[in-house]
N, C-alpha and C positions, 0 to 999 in steps of 0.2 A: 450675112445673116444677122449680124449684131447691130447694124446701123438702124433698122426699124426699132429695135429694142431701146436704143439710146433715145429716140424720139418719144417713145411711150413713157419712159422713166422721167424724161424732162417735162412731161405734162403732169405726172402724178405727184412728184415730190413737191413742186410749188403749191399744189392744191392743198395738201395735207400739212404743209408748213405755214400756210397763210402768208406766203411771201412771194414776191416776184422772183423768177429764176435769176440766180446770181450770174452775172457775166454772160448775158445772152449772146452778144456778138462773138465772144471768144468761143462759146459753144458751137456756133455756126461754123466758124473757121476751123475749129478742131474736127468737126464732123467732115468737112470738106477735105481736110488734110488726111484723115484716116482713109477716106474713100480713094484719094489719089495714091497714097503710099501703099495701100493694099495691093495695087497692081505691080509693085516693085519688090515684093518680099517672097515671091513664090518659091525660090530655091532654098529657103531656110528649111524645107523638108528634105533637102538633098545634100546636106553637108558631108555625109558619109560615102558619097558615090565617087569621090575623086575629083571634085571641082578644082579648077586652078586657084591658087592662093588669092589672086585679085578678085575672083568671083566670090570666094568665101568671105573676104573682107567686105565687099560691097553689100552682099545680102545680110551679113551680120549687122553692119551699121544701119542699114535701112530698116531691119527688123527692130533694132533697139530704138531707132528714131520714132517709130510709130507709137512707142510707149509715151512720148511726150504729149501729143494731143489727147491721148487716152487719159493720162494723168490730169490734164487740164479739166476734162469732163468730170472726173471723179472729184476733183477739188471743188468745182462749181456746184455739184450736187450736195456735197457736205456743207459748203458755205451757205447754200440755200436753206438747209435745215438748221444751221447755227443760229441760235437765239430766235428761232421761229416758234410759233404757237402750234406745236406738233400734236397731231392726233393719229392714233394707230389703228385705223380701219384696215380691212384685209388688203386693199390695193397698196397701201403704204407699207405694210409688213413685207409684201413681196418685193416692193421697190427697194427697201432698205437691205433685204437679203441679197438682192441683185447687186447693189453697190459693194457690199462686204465680200461676197463670194466671187464676184467677177474680178475684184481687185486681187484676191488670192490667186485666181487663175492667171491674171496678168503678170504677177510676180514670177510664177513658175514658167510663164512664157518668156520672160526676160532671161531666165536661166537657160532655156532651150535655144535662145537666140545667140548665145556665145558659142561660136563654132567649135573651138577645141573641147569645150565641155560637152557639147552635143554628141560627140563620139561615144560618150558614156551613156547618155540618156536616149540616144536614137533607137527607135523601134522597141522601146521597153514600155512597161505599164506606167511609167512616169509620164509619158506622152499622152496615154489614155486619160490619166488623172487630170493633166493640164487641159486637154481638149474639152473634157466634160465639165470641168469647173468654169470654163469660159461659156460654153453653149447651154448647159442645163440651167444653172442659176442665172445665166445671161439671157439667151433668147427665150428659153422655155418659161422661166419665172417672169420675164417681162411680158410675155404673151398672156400668162395667167393674170398678172396684175392689170393688164389692159382689159381683159374680159371682165374682171370684177369691177373695174372702174366705169366702163361704159355699159355694163349689163342693164342697169336700171333705165338708161336712155334707150337701149335697144328694145327692151321688153315692156317697159312701163310698170315693172314690179320691182320692189326692193328685194335684195338677196338675203339669204339667211346668214347673218354676220357670224353667229357662233359656229356654224358649219364651215364657213369660210376660214375662220381662224384655226379651227381644227385641221382643215386641209393644209393650211400653211405650215403649221408646226410639224405635222407628220411629214410633209414634203421636205422641209428644211432639215429635219433630223435624218430622214432617209437618204437625202442627197449626200450629206456629209459622211454618214456611215458607209455609204457605197463607194464613194470616190476618194476619200482622204486616205484610206489604207493603201490605195494603189500607188501613191507616191513612194511608199516604203518598199513594196515588192518590186517596183520598177527600179529603184536605186539598188536593190539587192540582186538585180539581174534577170528578172522574169521578162521574157520577150513577149511582144504582141503576136496576135494571129496564130495561136497554137491550140491544138485540140485538147491538150492535157498539160499539166504542170507538175513540177517536182514537189515532194511532200513538205519541203521546208516552206513552201508558199501556201500551204493548205489553210492555216489558221486565218491569215488575213483575207484569203479568198472566201472563206466561210463568213467572215464579218461583212465583207462586201455583198455577198449574196443575201444576207439578212436585210441589209439596208436597201438593196434593190427591190425586195419584196415589199418592204414598208413603203418605199416611194411609189412603186407601181400600184399597189392596192389603194393608196391614199388618193389616187386620181379618180377612183370611183366616187369619192365624196365630191370632187370637182364636177364630174358629170351630173351627179344627182342634184347639186346646187344649181347648175345651169338649167337643167330640165325643170326643176321646181320653180325657178324664177320665170321661165318661159310660160309655164302652165298657169301660174297664178301667184298670189302673195299680196302683201300690202302695196297699195298703189304708190308709185314713185312720183315725187314732184318734178317740175321742170329742172330743178337744180338740187339733186339729192346730196351733193357734197358742198359743204359751206364755202370752201375756198376755191371752187372750180371757176375757171375763166375760159371763155371761148363761145363762139356763136351757137354751138350745139346745146348749150345750157340755157339758151334764151327761148327755146321752143318747147312745147309740151313733151312729156314722155309717155309712150314712144313718139319719136319724131314723126310728124305728119308727112304725107307725100309732097305737099307744097308748104314751104316754110315762110319765105319773105316775099311780099308783093313787090317791094322795091329793094334794091341792094341796100343792106344795112350800113349805117355809118359807124365805123369803129373808131373810138377815141381812147387814148391811153389814160388809164385811171391811176393816179398817184395815191398809194396807200402808205400812211405814216405808221411806223411801228411804235406802239405805246412805250416800249422800254428804251427806245433810241431815237427820240425826236430830233431831227436836225435843227440846229439853232443858227440864226444869222445875227451877228453882233454888229451893231451900228458903229461906224468909225468915229462918231462924235462922242462917244461915252460908253457907259455901262449898259445902255438900253439894249435889250435883246428880245426876240420874239420867235415863235416857231415858224419854220418855213412852210409855205402852203403851195 
């Protein structure tokens, strides 16, 4: 569920950083590594069922190993934004929130990966908090970012940026109010999948319920923004985002049924950053010039 989100975010962050994606090859290898390792970690849900010690150790180390390529991807996204010419349109806001909150979910996942510690965490609301910090700010936020990013290309109309930002901030606040308290009630011993809970958990559950209503109702803004963009609005140019790269931005918005008469020739464009021009120094003296 998270691999398509990685691809969406890897398109959006370079666009609004005005930089090429840092470490493209390592991103590809990291994605492939996550896809392969994800087939080898399934028993990390079953540490408490009485697995043999060798099985617990294997699945514990395999689960911890999957954090390495994931960390590579997070590093590459942050390095792409580093010293970039950032702008914070709605897709970029959701992408940055994805990186931050998905990383928090990843750290709690590493805690759950440790077999002896998982006996305490297992089947508690700590697992619920981890799972939703990975998939709601992960897959859901990435899908929302992708919709906002490609919506002008799909519909031919520009979205309402103010409403998009309001939707983002309500969603961001609602998600954290909903799921962050679940870490504490899970560590305090509240189990999952129960119809009721003890009174000592009532306060945090009330906070989580308020956050859930904020997050749920804020999605009405998302629906309204999409419908408004489909029905009309300011016409979108072929390339509504300044730093966007890709063949879809070379055709009108919305994209016509027939695009290119002949297959387009794709050439790599080298963009020099104004604050960090690479310099080649001649071996024969102090002469130097920018690399082209």
